[in-house]
C-alpha positions as a Markdown table, in Angstrom:
| # | Residue | x | y | z |
|---|---|---|---|---|
| 1 | Met | 89.4 | 170.1 | 176.1 |
| 2 | Ser | 88.6 | 169.5 | 179.8 |
| 3 | Phe | 90.9 | 169.5 | 182.8 |
| 4 | Arg | 90.5 | 165.7 | 182.9 |
| 5 | Asp | 91.8 | 165.5 | 179.3 |
| 6 | His | 94.8 | 167.6 | 180.3 |
| 7 | Arg | 95.5 | 165.2 | 183.2 |
| 8 | Thr | 95.5 | 162.3 | 180.8 |
| 9 | Ile | 97.8 | 164.0 | 178.4 |
| 10 | Ser | 100.0 | 165.1 | 181.3 |
| 11 | Ser | 100.2 | 161.4 | 182.4 |
| 12 | Ile | 101.1 | 160.3 | 178.9 |
| 13 | Leu | 103.8 | 163.0 | 178.6 |
| 14 | Asn | 105.2 | 162.1 | 182.0 |
| 15 | Asn | 105.6 | 158.5 | 181.0 |
| 16 | Leu | 107.1 | 159.4 | 177.7 |
| 17 | Cys | 109.7 | 161.7 | 179.4 |
| 18 | Val | 110.7 | 158.9 | 181.8 |
| 19 | Ala | 111.0 | 156.4 | 178.9 |
| 20 | Leu | 113.1 | 158.9 | 176.9 |
| 21 | Leu | 115.3 | 159.6 | 179.9 |
| 22 | Arg | 116.0 | 155.9 | 180.2 |
| 23 | Cys | 117.0 | 155.7 | 176.5 |
| 24 | Leu | 119.4 | 158.7 | 176.5 |
| 25 | Ser | 123.0 | 157.9 | 176.8 |
| 26 | Asn | 123.5 | 161.3 | 178.3 |
| 27 | Glu | 121.9 | 162.4 | 181.5 |
| 28 | Leu | 119.0 | 164.9 | 182.1 |
| 29 | Tyr | 119.6 | 167.9 | 184.3 |
| 30 | Val | 117.2 | 170.5 | 185.7 |
| 31 | His | 118.4 | 174.1 | 185.9 |
| 32 | Tyr | 116.8 | 176.4 | 188.5 |
| 33 | Gly | 117.7 | 179.9 | 187.2 |
| 34 | Ser | 121.5 | 180.2 | 186.7 |
| 35 | Lys | 122.4 | 178.9 | 190.1 |
| 36 | Lys | 121.3 | 175.4 | 190.9 |
| 37 | Val | 121.8 | 172.4 | 188.5 |
| 38 | Arg | 120.9 | 168.9 | 189.5 |
| 39 | Lys | 120.5 | 165.5 | 187.9 |
| 40 | Val | 117.0 | 164.3 | 187.2 |
| 41 | His | 116.6 | 160.8 | 188.6 |
| 42 | Leu | 114.9 | 158.0 | 186.8 |
| 43 | Asp | 112.0 | 157.9 | 189.3 |
| 44 | Glu | 111.3 | 161.6 | 188.9 |
| 45 | His | 108.8 | 163.0 | 186.4 |
| 46 | Pro | 110.0 | 166.2 | 184.6 |
| 47 | Leu | 106.5 | 167.7 | 184.3 |
| 48 | Gln | 105.9 | 167.1 | 188.0 |
| 49 | Leu | 109.2 | 169.0 | 188.7 |
| 50 | Gln | 108.0 | 171.9 | 186.5 |
| 51 | Leu | 104.6 | 171.9 | 188.2 |
| 52 | Arg | 106.2 | 171.9 | 191.7 |
| 53 | Phe | 108.4 | 174.8 | 190.6 |
| 54 | Leu | 105.5 | 176.8 | 189.4 |
| 55 | Gln | 103.6 | 176.1 | 192.6 |
| 56 | Glu | 106.6 | 177.4 | 194.6 |
| 57 | Leu | 106.3 | 180.6 | 192.6 |
| 58 | Gly | 102.8 | 181.0 | 193.9 |
| 59 | His | 100.7 | 179.6 | 191.0 |
| 60 | Ser | 97.7 | 177.5 | 191.9 |
| 61 | Asn | 95.4 | 177.7 | 188.9 |
| 62 | Pro | 95.9 | 174.7 | 186.7 |
| 63 | Tyr | 95.1 | 176.6 | 183.5 |
| 64 | Arg | 97.4 | 179.4 | 184.4 |
| 65 | Met | 100.2 | 176.9 | 185.2 |
| 66 | Gln | 99.8 | 175.3 | 181.8 |
| 67 | Leu | 100.1 | 178.7 | 180.2 |
| 68 | Glu | 103.2 | 179.5 | 182.2 |
| 69 | Gly | 104.7 | 176.1 | 181.3 |
| 70 | Leu | 104.5 | 177.1 | 177.6 |
| 71 | Ser | 105.9 | 180.6 | 178.2 |
| 72 | Glu | 109.1 | 181.5 | 176.3 |
| 73 | Asp | 110.4 | 183.2 | 179.5 |
| 74 | Leu | 110.3 | 180.0 | 181.6 |
| 75 | Pro | 113.7 | 178.7 | 180.5 |
| 76 | Ala | 115.3 | 181.7 | 182.1 |
| 77 | Leu | 114.0 | 180.3 | 185.5 |
| 78 | Phe | 113.6 | 176.6 | 184.9 |
| 79 | Lys | 114.8 | 174.3 | 182.2 |
| 80 | Phe | 115.9 | 170.7 | 181.4 |
| 81 | Val | 119.2 | 170.0 | 179.6 |
| 82 | Ala | 120.5 | 166.7 | 178.4 |
| 83 | Gly | 124.2 | 166.1 | 178.3 |
| 84 | Lys | 127.2 | 165.5 | 180.5 |
| 85 | Lys | 127.3 | 167.7 | 183.6 |
| 86 | Gln | 130.8 | 169.2 | 183.0 |
| 87 | Ser | 129.6 | 170.4 | 179.5 |
| 88 | Leu | 126.6 | 172.1 | 181.0 |
| 89 | Gln | 128.4 | 174.5 | 183.3 |
| 90 | Pro | 128.5 | 178.2 | 182.1 |
């Protein structure tokens, strides 16, 4: 699969995430480590938020960022959670 194919799949997944977010009765939040929690707005794209986070960590290789995005360790640093904010606090 070429990088161009990955971009097409990424675009489809971004649109799907936005559509699902609009359908959820609960809200979607992004957790940055155990410290910062914020609401994901309807005009934001979850995969773009993840990409930006990985870039801030110093990643620049698209293939490497895809692998990191699939890593089982990533939720310790960055994850999405659906629900009510008060029920998401530790």
